[in-house]
C-alpha positions as CSV (number, residue, x, y, z in Angstrom):
1,M,-82.1,-12.7,-4.4
2,N,-83.8,-9.5,-5.5
3,A,-87.6,-8.9,-5.7
4,A,-87.9,-9.3,-9.5
5,A,-86.2,-12.7,-9.4
6,A,-88.5,-13.9,-6.6
7,T,-91.7,-12.7,-8.5
8,T,-90.6,-14.5,-11.6
9,I,-90.0,-17.8,-9.8
10,Q,-93.4,-17.6,-8.1
11,H,-95.2,-16.9,-11.3
12,H,-93.5,-19.7,-13.2
13,F,-94.1,-22.4,-10.7
14,N,-97.5,-21.1,-9.3
15,F,-97.2,-22.4,-5.8
16,S,-98.0,-21.2,-2.4
17,L,-97.1,-22.6,1.0
18,L,-99.4,-22.9,3.9
19,A,-98.0,-22.0,7.2
20,L,-98.3,-24.2,10.2
21,P,-101.7,-24.0,11.7
22,P,-102.0,-22.5,15.1
23,H,-101.3,-24.7,18.1
24,S,-99.5,-27.3,15.9
25,S,-96.0,-28.6,16.6
26,S,-96.0,-31.6,14.3
27,S,-94.5,-31.6,10.8
28,S,-97.3,-33.8,9.6
29,S,-99.7,-30.9,9.9
30,W,-98.0,-29.3,6.9
31,R,-100.4,-28.8,4.0
32,W,-100.0,-27.7,0.5
33,K,-102.5,-25.4,-1.0
34,N,-101.3,-26.1,-4.5
35,S,-98.8,-28.9,-4.9
36,R,-97.6,-28.3,-8.5
37,L,-94.0,-27.3,-7.4
38,P,-91.3,-29.6,-9.1
39,I,-88.9,-31.4,-6.8
40,S,-85.9,-30.0,-8.7
41,I,-86.5,-26.5,-7.4
42,F,-84.6,-27.5,-4.2
43,R,-81.5,-28.4,-6.2
44,V,-80.0,-25.0,-6.0
45,K,-76.6,-24.8,-7.6
46,Q,-73.9,-23.3,-5.5
47,P,-72.3,-20.2,-7.2
48,K,-68.6,-20.7,-8.1
49,P,-66.2,-18.8,-5.8
50,L,-64.8,-15.7,-7.3
51,F,-61.2,-14.9,-6.4
52,L,-59.9,-11.4,-6.7
53,C,-56.2,-10.5,-6.8
54,S,-54.6,-7.1,-7.1
55,V,-51.3,-6.7,-8.9
56,S,-49.0,-3.9,-7.8
57,N,-46.2,-2.7,-10.1
58,S,-43.9,-0.1,-8.5
59,N,-42.2,0.4,-11.9
60,P,-44.8,0.2,-14.6
61,T,-42.5,1.6,-17.2
62,G,-39.8,-1.0,-16.5
63,A,-36.2,-0.5,-15.5
64,N,-35.1,-0.2,-19.1
65,G,-37.1,2.8,-20.2
66,G,-40.5,1.3,-20.6
67,N,-39.5,-2.2,-21.5
68,G,-40.8,-3.8,-18.3
69,S,-42.1,-6.9,-20.1
70,A,-38.6,-7.8,-21.2
71,A,-37.4,-7.8,-17.6
72,K,-40.4,-10.0,-16.5
73,G,-39.8,-12.4,-19.2
74,S,-36.1,-13.0,-18.3
75,G,-37.0,-14.7,-15.1
76,T,-34.1,-13.0,-13.1
77,T,-33.9,-10.2,-10.5
78,A,-31.7,-7.2,-10.5
79,R,-29.6,-8.7,-7.7
80,G,-29.2,-12.0,-9.6
81,R,-28.0,-10.1,-12.7
82,R,-25.5,-8.2,-10.6
83,L,-24.1,-11.4,-9.1
84,L,-23.9,-13.0,-12.5
85,K,-21.9,-10.0,-13.8
86,L,-19.5,-10.1,-10.8
87,R,-18.9,-13.8,-11.4
88,E,-18.2,-13.2,-15.0
89,E,-15.7,-10.4,-14.3
90,K,-14.0,-12.6,-11.7
91,R,-13.7,-15.4,-14.3
92,K,-12.2,-13.0,-16.8
93,R,-9.7,-11.8,-14.2
94,E,-8.6,-15.4,-13.4
95,L,-8.2,-16.1,-17.2
96,D,-6.0,-12.9,-17.5
97,R,-4.0,-13.9,-14.5
98,L,-3.3,-17.4,-15.9
99,H,-2.4,-16.3,-19.4
100,N,-0.9,-12.8,-18.9
101,Y,0.7,-13.1,-15.4
102,P,4.5,-12.2,-15.6
103,N,7.0,-15.0,-15.2
104,W,9.1,-12.9,-12.8
105,A,6.0,-12.5,-10.5
106,K,5.5,-16.3,-10.6
107,V,9.2,-16.8,-9.6
108,L,8.7,-14.4,-6.7
109,E,5.6,-16.1,-5.4
110,E,7.4,-19.5,-5.5
111,A,10.4,-18.0,-3.6
112,C,8.1,-16.6,-0.9
113,R,7.2,-20.1,0.2
114,D,10.7,-20.7,1.6
115,D,12.0,-17.2,2.2
116,T,10.4,-15.4,5.1
117,E,12.3,-12.2,4.5
118,L,11.1,-12.0,0.9
119,R,7.6,-12.8,2.1
120,A,7.7,-9.9,4.6
121,V,9.0,-7.5,1.8
122,L,6.1,-8.4,-0.6
123,G,3.5,-8.4,2.2
124,D,-0.1,-8.4,0.8
125,S,1.0,-7.5,-2.7
126,I,1.2,-11.1,-3.8
127,G,-1.1,-11.6,-6.8
128,N,-0.7,-8.0,-8.0
129,P,2.4,-7.8,-10.2
130,E,2.4,-4.0,-10.3
131,L,2.3,-3.7,-6.5
132,M,4.9,-6.5,-6.2
133,R,7.3,-4.6,-8.5
134,K,6.9,-1.4,-6.4
135,K,7.6,-3.3,-3.1
136,V,10.8,-4.8,-4.5
137,E,12.0,-1.5,-5.9
138,E,11.4,0.2,-2.5
139,R,13.4,-2.6,-0.8
140,V,16.3,-2.2,-3.3
141,R,16.2,1.5,-2.9
142,K,16.4,1.4,0.9
143,K,18.7,-1.6,1.5
144,G,20.6,-2.3,-1.7
145,R,20.3,-5.1,-4.2
146,D,21.9,-7.8,-2.1
147,F,19.3,-9.2,0.4
148,S,21.5,-11.6,2.3
149,K,25.2,-10.7,1.9
150,S,26.5,-9.3,5.2
151,K,29.7,-7.8,3.8
152,T,29.0,-5.5,0.9
153,G,32.3,-3.6,0.6
154,S,35.0,-3.6,-2.0
155,V,38.2,-5.7,-1.9
156,V,40.0,-3.0,-3.8
157,S,41.3,0.1,-2.0
158,F,40.1,3.5,-3.2
159,K,42.2,6.2,-4.7
160,V,43.0,9.5,-2.9
161,S,43.9,12.7,-4.7
162,F,44.0,16.5,-4.0
163,R,43.0,19.3,-6.4
164,D,43.7,22.8,-5.0
165,F,42.3,21.8,-1.6
166,N,41.6,24.8,0.6
167,P,40.8,23.5,4.1
168,L,38.7,26.6,4.8
169,D,36.5,26.4,1.7
170,S,36.5,23.2,-0.3
171,H,34.5,20.1,-1.2
172,I,35.4,16.5,-0.5
173,W,34.2,14.2,-3.2
174,F,33.3,10.5,-3.1
175,E,32.9,8.3,-6.2
176,L,31.0,5.1,-5.5
177,Y,30.6,2.0,-7.7
178,G,26.9,2.7,-8.3
179,S,24.0,4.9,-7.2
180,P,23.7,4.7,-3.4
181,S,20.6,3.4,-1.7
182,D,19.0,5.2,1.2
183,R,21.0,3.0,3.5
184,D,24.3,3.9,1.8
185,V,23.5,7.6,2.1
186,D,22.7,7.3,5.8
187,L,25.9,5.3,6.3
188,I,28.2,7.8,4.7
189,G,26.4,10.8,6.2
190,S,26.6,9.3,9.7
191,V,30.4,8.9,9.3
192,I,30.8,12.5,8.1
193,Q,28.6,13.8,10.8
194,S,30.6,12.0,13.5
195,W,33.8,13.3,12.0
196,Y,32.5,16.8,12.1
197,V,31.2,16.6,15.7
198,M,34.7,15.4,16.9
199,G,36.3,18.2,15.0
200,R,33.9,20.7,16.4
201,L,34.8,19.6,19.9
202,G,38.5,20.1,19.2
203,S,39.5,16.5,18.8
204,F,42.0,17.1,16.0
205,N,44.6,19.2,17.9
206,S,48.2,18.1,17.3
207,A,49.4,20.6,20.0
208,N,48.1,18.2,22.6
209,L,49.2,14.7,21.7
210,Q,50.8,13.8,25.0
211,L,50.2,10.0,24.7
212,A,50.7,9.5,21.0
213,N,54.4,8.5,21.3
214,L,54.5,7.0,24.8
215,S,54.6,3.4,25.7
216,M,51.8,1.8,27.6
217,D,54.1,-0.8,29.2
218,Y,54.3,1.6,32.2
219,D,51.6,3.8,33.6
220,P,51.9,7.1,31.6
221,L,51.4,10.5,33.1
222,Y,49.0,12.9,31.5
223,D,49.5,16.6,32.2
224,V,46.0,18.1,32.6
225,D,47.2,21.7,32.9
226,K,49.1,21.4,29.7
227,G,46.0,20.1,27.9
228,F,43.9,22.9,29.4
229,K,46.3,25.7,28.4
230,V,46.8,24.5,24.8
231,M,45.3,26.7,22.1
232,P,42.0,25.1,21.0
233,S,41.3,24.0,17.5
234,S,38.0,23.1,16.0
235,F,36.0,22.8,12.8
236,H,34.1,25.9,11.8
237,D,31.4,24.7,9.5
238,I,30.2,21.9,7.3
239,G,27.5,21.4,4.6
240,D,25.0,18.6,3.9
241,V,26.3,15.4,2.2
242,E,24.8,15.4,-1.3
243,F,24.7,12.7,-4.0
244,Q,24.0,12.8,-7.7
245,D,24.0,9.3,-9.1
246,N,27.3,7.7,-8.0
247,W,29.0,10.9,-7.0
248,G,28.8,12.5,-3.5
249,R,30.3,15.6,-2.0
250,V,30.4,17.6,1.2
251,W,31.6,21.1,1.8
252,V,33.9,21.7,4.7
253,D,35.6,24.5,6.7
254,L,38.2,22.8,8.9
255,G,38.8,26.0,10.8
256,T,41.8,25.7,13.2
257,S,41.8,21.9,13.2
258,D,45.0,20.3,12.2
259,Y,45.4,18.4,9.0
260,F,45.6,15.0,10.7
261,A,41.8,15.3,10.8
262,I,42.0,14.2,7.2
263,D,44.0,11.1,8.2
264,V,41.3,10.3,10.7
265,L,38.6,10.7,8.0
266,L,40.5,8.5,5.5
267,N,41.0,5.8,8.1
268,C,37.2,5.7,8.7
269,L,36.4,5.7,4.9
270,T,38.9,2.8,4.4
271,V,37.1,0.5,6.7
272,L,33.7,1.7,5.5
273,S,34.7,0.9,1.9
274,S,36.1,-2.6,2.6
275,E,33.3,-3.7,4.9
276,Y,30.1,-2.0,4.0
277,L,30.2,0.3,0.9
278,G,32.6,0.2,-2.0
279,I,34.3,3.6,-2.7
280,Q,36.3,4.0,-6.0
281,Q,38.1,7.3,-5.1
282,V,38.1,10.3,-2.7
283,V,39.0,13.7,-4.0
284,F,39.8,16.7,-1.8
285,G,39.1,19.9,-3.6
286,G,38.0,20.6,-7.2
287,R,35.0,22.4,-8.5
288,S,33.0,19.7,-10.3
289,M,33.5,15.9,-10.6
290,G,31.9,13.5,-13.0
291,D,28.6,14.7,-14.3
292,W,27.8,16.8,-11.3
293,E,25.2,19.5,-12.1
294,E,25.0,22.5,-9.8
295,G,21.5,23.3,-8.6
296,M,20.0,20.0,-9.6
297,T,18.1,18.8,-6.5
298,N,15.4,16.6,-8.1
299,P,15.2,13.1,-6.5
300,E,13.8,11.8,-9.8
301,F,17.2,12.4,-11.4
302,G,19.2,10.7,-8.7
303,Y,19.6,13.4,-6.1
304,K,19.9,12.4,-2.5
305,Y,21.2,14.1,0.6
306,F,22.0,13.6,4.3
307,K,21.3,16.5,6.6
308,I,24.2,17.2,9.0
C-alpha cells in the first residue's frame, strides 16, 4: 500500500495504536489511545488473482495470404487436411478402378490365382492395366503367343525353290507363317551359325566321304592319310540373319564347299520347321522377296537380326 492510501485511512478512521509498554509481555497490557476504529477494518478483501497469457502467432498473416482467421475457424491442421486429401484421392482411384477397370485385366488377375507361370510374367504389375499389357506384350515378343504348347512347328512341309542362285554371292530367304519372336530369331540364327561354323571348318567336302557308302556291319577302315591329303573346302563368308516381318534372309559365300552343304541345311530346317518353328518356304537366290525394303533397319517396323 502506498503512502497516500495509508494517510487517507488514518485520517478517515482517526485512530492510533499504543505500543506495548516497556517490560510487558502480556497481551492484556494493550491499551487503546482512541478506540473509534470500526471492527470491519480488519475484513480486508483478498485481491482477485490476475492471470497473464501470451499468444504467439508464427504466421500472423495466415497461410492463405492474410486469411489466418479462416484457418483457425476450420478446426483442422495442415497435416489433417493433407491426410483428408490423400484419403479422398484414394477413394476416387478405387471408384475408377471398379467402374473403369478393363475386363481383360480382370480375366488375367483371375487366371493368376491358378497359373504360377502367368503370375510370374505379370509380377508386381497386377492392378495396373497399362503395366500388365506391357508385361504380356514383352512375353509374347520374346517367347511367342503360345505359353504352354511344347511343339510349335508346322505339320506342312515347306517349299524349296532356286532363283539364279550363285553360291559365292547370294541370299537364302525364309518365309515364316508370322512375324518371328525374339526366341524364333535366336533359334533360326543359331542353326545358320552352326551350319556356317561346320562349313568354315571344311565339313562339307565330298572328296573325302570314305564312310558314306560303307556298311557298319563290319569294322570299317578309315584312311587318315587320304583324308589329310584331300583338297580342303570351306565356307568363305556369311552375313547376319535379318528379318522384316515374316521374311528373313542371310547372305552366303559358300567358297569351295560342296553343294551337299545345302542338303545339310535343308535337313536341319526340315526338323526345325516341323518341331519348333513353322516355315512356309525357303528360296535360294533372288534379289527381293515379299515386301522386303533395302536399308530398313528400324525395329519399330518389324526389323530384327541375329549377329553371326
